[in-house]
C-alpha positions as CSV (number, residue, x, y, z in Angstrom):
1,M,0.0,0.0,0.0
2,A,1.3,3.4,-0.9
3,Y,0.8,6.2,1.6
4,D,0.1,9.8,0.6
5,I,2.5,12.3,1.9
6,V,1.0,15.4,3.4
7,I,3.2,18.3,4.5
8,T,2.0,21.0,6.9
9,E,2.6,24.7,6.1
10,D,5.1,24.9,8.9
11,A,7.0,21.8,7.7
12,E,7.0,23.1,4.2
13,R,8.4,26.5,5.3
14,Q,11.0,24.7,7.5
15,L,12.1,22.5,4.6
16,R,12.5,25.4,2.2
17,G,14.7,27.1,4.8
18,F,17.5,24.6,4.0
19,P,19.8,25.0,1.1
20,A,18.5,23.6,-2.2
21,R,20.7,20.6,-2.2
22,Q,19.8,19.5,1.4
23,C,16.1,20.1,0.5
24,R,16.3,17.7,-2.4
25,F,18.2,15.2,-0.3
26,V,15.4,15.3,2.4
27,E,12.7,15.1,-0.3
28,D,14.3,12.1,-1.8
29,A,14.6,10.4,1.6
30,I,10.9,11.1,2.3
31,L,9.8,9.5,-1.0
32,A,12.1,6.6,-0.6
33,R,11.3,5.7,3.0
34,L,7.8,7.0,3.9
35,V,5.7,6.2,0.8
36,H,5.6,2.4,1.4
37,E,6.7,1.6,4.9
38,P,6.5,4.7,7.1
39,T,6.2,2.6,10.4
40,K,9.0,0.1,9.7
41,I,11.7,0.8,12.3
42,S,15.2,1.1,10.9
43,Q,18.4,3.2,11.3
44,A,16.6,6.0,9.5
45,I,13.1,5.6,11.1
46,K,12.6,5.8,14.8
47,R,9.5,5.5,16.8
48,L,9.5,8.3,19.4
49,R,8.6,7.9,23.1
50,P,5.0,8.9,23.6
51,N,4.6,12.6,23.3
52,P,1.9,15.0,22.3
53,F,3.5,16.1,19.1
54,A,4.8,13.3,16.8
55,E,5.1,9.5,16.7
56,Y,7.9,8.9,14.3
57,E,11.2,10.5,13.3
58,L,13.0,10.2,10.0
59,R,16.7,10.7,10.2
60,V,18.4,12.2,7.1
61,S,22.0,12.9,8.0
62,D,21.7,15.7,10.7
63,I,18.2,16.6,9.6
64,R,15.1,15.2,11.4
65,V,11.6,14.9,10.0
66,L,8.9,14.4,12.7
67,Y,5.7,12.8,11.4
68,N,2.5,10.9,12.2
69,V,0.8,8.1,10.3
70,E,-2.9,8.6,10.0
71,D,-4.8,5.9,8.1
72,D,-3.3,6.0,4.5
73,K,-1.4,9.3,5.0
74,V,1.9,10.4,6.3
75,V,1.6,13.9,7.9
76,L,5.0,15.7,8.0
77,L,4.8,18.0,11.0
78,L,8.3,19.4,11.6
79,I,11.6,19.5,9.9
80,G,14.7,20.6,11.8
81,R,18.4,20.0,12.3
82,K,20.0,17.9,15.1
83,V,22.7,19.9,16.8
84,G,24.3,17.8,19.6
85,N,21.3,16.5,21.6
86,K,19.0,19.4,20.6
87,L,16.6,19.7,17.7
88,V,16.8,23.2,16.2
89,V,13.9,24.4,14.1
90,E,14.0,27.7,12.4
91,G,16.9,28.9,14.7
92,Q,15.1,27.8,17.9
93,E,15.4,24.8,20.1
94,F,12.4,22.5,19.9
95,H,10.9,21.0,23.0
96,G,8.0,19.1,21.6
97,H,8.8,16.0,23.7
98,K,7.6,17.7,26.9
99,D,4.2,17.1,28.4
100,D,3.0,20.6,27.7
101,P,5.1,21.6,24.7
102,P,5.2,25.1,23.3
103,Q,4.0,25.5,19.7
104,P,6.5,24.7,17.1
105,P,8.3,27.9,15.8
106,G,6.2,29.8,13.3
107,S,2.9,28.2,14.2
108,G,1.3,31.4,15.4
109,S,0.2,32.2,18.9
110,S,1.0,30.2,22.0
111,P,-1.7,28.0,23.5
112,D,-2.1,30.5,26.4
113,A,-2.6,33.5,24.2
114,E,-6.1,34.9,24.1
């Protein structure tokens, strides 16, 4: 079964923030690994510990793609660079693994904003 790849606006913007060569490299990895077996654990695909943001991570060199699998779709949620033990997205450290994570960079207002 082939899965449809859906990319959120935030993830699209984050991907386009990389140099063109890296962008193509990530796009090729997404098509090669996530279209047919997005949940098959490998060196490139990791199931994340339970968290409120994403269930899976695709590793492409030092770039990480966080995504969920919903029925017949793979939803790309976030694309960032791994720097040491931190995930940096659009120049900011991402903390989506926490119980009450802040919104990903660029997603608009915080959950507490009224």
